[in-house]
N, C-alpha and C positions, 0 to 999 in steps of 0.2 A: 346835721345828720344825727339821728338818735342812737342810743346805745345798742338797740336791737339790730339796727342796720350794720353798725360797726362790728358787732359780734358775728352776724351772718357773713359779712365780708371776710372776717378773720377765719371763720370756719372753711370757707371756700379756698382761701389761700393755704391754710394748713392741709386740706385735702389735696390740693395741687402739689404742695411740697412732698406729701406722702407718695404721690405718683412718681415724682422725680427720684426720691430716695429709693423706692422699690426698683425703678429702672436702673439706677446706678448700682443697686445690690444684685442685679442680674436677672430681674424679671423680664421676660420677653414681651416687648410691646413696640409699636411703631416709633420711629425716630422722634416724632412730635405727636404724642398721644392726643387724639381728638378731645378726650375728657379734660385734659389739661387746658386746652384752648377754651373750651366751653365754660369751665369753671372760672378761669381768669377773666373772661369777658363778662360773665355774670357778676363777678366781684366788682369789676370796674363800673358796670351799669348802676350799682348801688349808690354811686356818687350822685346820680341824677335824683332830683327831688320829686319825681313822678310817683304817684300813689301805688301804681301797679308793679313797679320795678321789683319789689321783694319777691313777687311770685316767680320771676325769672331765676332768682337765687334758689328758691325752694325746688323748682323743677330741675335745675341743673344738679343740685345736690341729690335729689331723688334718682335722677338718671344715673349718676355716678354710683349711688348705693345699689341700684339694680344691677349695673354692670359689674360692680365689685362682687356681688353674690353670684351672678350668672357666669362670670369668668373663672370662678373657683378660687379667687384670691381670698375669700372668706376663710377657707381651710388653712391658710397660712398664718392665721392669727395665733395659733397654738404651737407653731413650729419655729423655734428660735435657732434652728441649725443654720439657716441662711439669714443672718441678722439684718442685713440691709432690706431684704424683702419683708421680713417680720416687722421691723420698725416702720417701714413705709406703709404696710398694711394697717397698722394701728393708727398711724397719722391720718390715713385716708378715712378710716372708720370714724375716728374722733371728729375730724373736720366735717364730714357729711352730717353727722348727728347734730353738731353745733349749728351748721348752716341751716338745716331743716327747722330745728327748734326756734332759733332766733329769727329766721326768715318769716316763719308764721307769726311770731311776736311782732315783727316789723309791719306785717300786713295788718294786724289788729290795731297797732298804734297809728296807722295811717288813716283811720276812720275820723 
């Protein structure tokens, strides 16, 4: 597994951890958030050596990023009053950015 795949996988796991931290901090979401399952499955798929698999990581991260903005969680990045939600939001954002950037790099490296 190349470094870009490992970094994309790490980004997905960090974003997933951010969801858990935000939930534990009091953010209202389902008992098992669908985004958590999607990102962890995408991270696990990166272990496969198929050339197209990094696109799954990129799409999962982009979907989480869109959901992050659409749900209004983006506004919580500047509000440290509820620290668990604040920290979880930053972890989600950081993980999504890392997963997208390195997922694209892994796609380019697969050529």
